[in-house]
C-alpha positions as CSV (number, residue, x, y, z in Angstrom):
1,M,30.7,56.5,-85.8
2,R,28.8,53.3,-85.3
3,V,29.8,49.7,-84.6
4,S,28.7,48.7,-88.1
5,D,31.4,51.1,-89.4
6,I,34.1,48.8,-88.0
7,P,33.5,45.2,-89.2
8,E,36.1,43.8,-86.9
9,I,34.0,44.9,-83.9
10,I,30.9,43.0,-85.1
11,K,33.0,39.8,-85.2
12,L,34.0,40.1,-81.5
13,S,32.4,37.9,-78.9
14,T,30.3,39.6,-76.2
15,P,33.1,39.3,-73.6
16,E,35.6,40.8,-76.1
17,K,33.2,43.7,-76.8
18,I,32.8,44.3,-73.1
19,L,36.6,44.5,-72.7
20,L,36.7,46.9,-75.6
21,V,34.1,49.1,-74.1
22,E,36.0,49.1,-70.8
23,D,39.2,50.1,-72.6
24,L,37.4,52.8,-74.4
25,W,36.0,54.2,-71.2
26,D,39.4,54.1,-69.5
27,S,40.9,56.1,-72.3
28,I,38.1,58.7,-72.1
29,S,38.0,58.9,-68.3
30,S,41.8,59.2,-67.9
31,D,41.4,62.9,-68.6
32,E,38.7,63.9,-66.1
33,S,38.6,67.4,-67.5
34,M,37.1,66.0,-70.7
35,V,34.2,64.2,-68.9
36,T,31.8,66.9,-67.7
37,V,29.2,66.2,-65.0
38,P,25.9,67.9,-65.5
39,K,24.9,70.4,-62.8
40,S,21.8,68.4,-62.1
41,H,23.9,65.4,-61.2
42,M,26.1,67.5,-58.9
43,D,23.0,68.9,-57.2
44,E,21.7,65.4,-56.7
45,L,24.9,64.2,-55.2
46,D,25.0,67.2,-52.8
47,R,21.4,66.5,-51.8
48,R,22.2,62.9,-51.1
49,L,25.3,63.8,-49.1
50,K,23.4,66.3,-47.0
51,R,20.7,63.6,-46.4
52,H,23.3,61.1,-45.4
53,E,25.1,63.5,-43.1
54,S,21.8,64.4,-41.3
55,A,20.8,60.8,-40.8
56,G,23.2,60.4,-37.9
57,G,25.3,57.7,-39.6
58,R,22.6,55.0,-39.5
59,L,23.6,52.4,-42.0
60,L,21.8,49.2,-43.0
61,S,23.2,45.8,-42.2
62,I,23.6,43.5,-45.1
63,E,20.5,41.6,-43.9
64,E,18.4,44.7,-43.8
65,L,19.6,45.7,-47.3
66,Q,18.8,42.2,-48.7
67,A,15.3,42.3,-47.1
68,R,14.6,45.7,-48.7
69,I,15.7,44.4,-52.1
70,E,13.6,41.2,-51.7
71,K,10.5,43.4,-50.8
72,R,10.9,45.3,-54.1
73,K,10.8,42.2,-56.3
């Protein structure tokens, strides 16, 4: 199914379309068993968690985070 299959959707404003997408996602994600997570994603999450746990709890301050973001621009 495509957006063009439902003419009423095309007529919606952008904010209305965003709300529709949110509602659709909520209806999909309400049953977590229907949303599968790829093994590669789970592996990456595990890798990041291990890295975080081995870092000794060092967190960035908001200022450090903002400085890093600005450097990347």
